[in-house]
N, C-alpha and C positions, 0 to 999 in steps of 0.2 A: 681674679677678680675677687672682689666684696659682693656679699650679698644686696647691695642697690645700684647695682651694673657700674660703679665705679671703682678704677684700681688701687688698691693698696697703697697708702705711702707708706713708706721706712722713714720711721722717726726719728734718726741719725742724717738720712739725709733731709728732712724736709727743715731742722735744725738746721743745718749744712746754709741749704739754698736761702735760707731767711738771714741769715746769717751777714749775705751778701746784702742786708740792708743794716745804713748803720742807724744807730737811735742814741737818744739822749737818756741820764741816767736821774732818776729820781727816787726820793724816799716816801713811802706814803703814811702817813701817822695820824694819830688820833688817842685819846684816851680810854681807857677799859671803864668800867663799872666804878672801880676803885677810885679812879682821877690816877691811875697808875697809863704811862705813856706804851704807846706801841707802836711799829712802823716794819716797814719792808720797803727792800731794795725793789722799784718798780721799770722796767725797760718801755711797759705795753701804756704806756700815757700817750695824748692828745689833746688838741682844741679836737671841739664838737661844731662849737655855734658862736656867732659875735651878736646874733641876737634872735632869741637871748642870750648870755655869753653860758658855756658850757662847755666842759673838759671831758675827758676818759677815762677812765683804767683799768685795767683787767687784774682781779686777784686768783690766784686758786683758791678753786671750791673747799679746800684743806688749810685756808692760813686761818692762821687765829688772829691776827693782826682784821680781815676781812670780817672775822665775826663779828669782833668790837663796833669795827665801822658800822657793819650792818645794825647794831643794837644803838651807838649812839643816835645814828641818821648826820655823823660831818665826817669830815676830812681835812688832813692838808696834804700839798704835794709841796715840797721843799726840789728844786731844781738844782744837781749836785755839780759842784767846779770840777776841774782836773784833777783840783790838789785832793780830794776825797775820793781817791781809789780805796784808803785804809774803809773809812769809814761805810763808802759802797759795800764794804765784801764781809762788813760784819751786820749791816742791815739786811745781806743775801741769806746771811751765817741763820742756822738755825738754836745761837745764842737767847738763852733765854732773856736777858735783860741789856736788850741793843744801846740801851741809855745812858746805860752805868758811868761809861766816860766821855762820854757828848758832850758839847755843850749846845744847849738850845733852852726854850722858854715857851712858858703859855703865851697865845696870843691873848688880844682883847676878845677872841670868842671862844678862848680858852680851849684851845688847839696847841698840841706840841709844834713846834717850827724848831728845826735847826738853825742855829746860828750864824753858822759862815754859810749857808746856800745861798746861791744865786741870785734864785727869787723862794715867792710864794705863794700858793696859792690856795686861801681856803674855801670850802667848797660843802654844799648840802647834799645828801643823795637827793635824786630826782629820781633815777628808777635805773633797775636792775636788769638785765635781760640772760638768759644761760647762752654761753660761750663754749660748750661742749665740759673741758673740763677745768675751765677759767667760766667768770660772769664777764660780763659786761658791766660796768660799772659807769651813770652816767652822772655828773656833779651837776651842779648846779652853781656860780663861782659867785660865793658873799664877799671875797676881798682880797686884795690884790698887797703885795708889796714886793721887791726889788732890791738888792744888796749896793751900795753905795761904791762900794769899793769896785772896778774893771776886772773882770774875770774872763775865763774859756770853760766852757762846759764839758764836763766829763761825756762821755761816747764812749758805745759798745758796738763793736763790727767785728768778725768772723772769730766768737767769744774772746775778747780780748780789748781791756781798756786802751781807749786811743781818745785823740783830742785835735783839736783844730789848729794847725800852724799859721799864723797870721798872718804872713805874708802872703798867704795863697788863698785869702779870702775874697770875692766880691760881692763888694751887696745886689742882692736882689731886684728888680725893677718892683715898683710902686704900685697896688693894685686901685689904680683911681676911680675902680667902677665900688671900692667897699669907702670912699671917703663918709658918703652919706651914713653907713652906720655909724661908722665911728664922730660924726660932726653934731648930727640930728640926733641921737641915744645915746646915752652918757649909764654906765653902768649900774649907777642910783635906780634908773625907772624901770630895771627886769629884780632888785631885790624886793 
């Protein structure tokens, strides 16, 4: 038992059990104070709210990229395609210049975005919550874009990259209870 009356959880077992949950992979990007692009691979990303439009991601407290995001107050979320495994590995490494051999551009909102990402979400930091050895960063969505090419997302499952098998996908039922959010409110209302 730990001091707070809850059993201690082994870190390796925690990772193995949570590895049963398949996640998409994103690269979170920003510009530092010298206008140099920074970014890191991030599985801990999720949509949070439709009204107002919010997303969240969870950077390590020691992240150099997080420090730059905190300073700038803005970030880009790049949803990776299954062909971008090498790019994901680069952005998941401690390599100092991850953008050196990466195709990217600066958006109208002056955020670095990856050229071949399936989608990009540009955000302003709305709030930050302590999450143990990570922060929980809530972002207000400022702009959205998606690739014109069809592609499948890069996924992470049981410590390995994986992808969707197209012939085994089934559409989820549409949630009609959300229609009023999507038709009566536009994203511009919240910007």
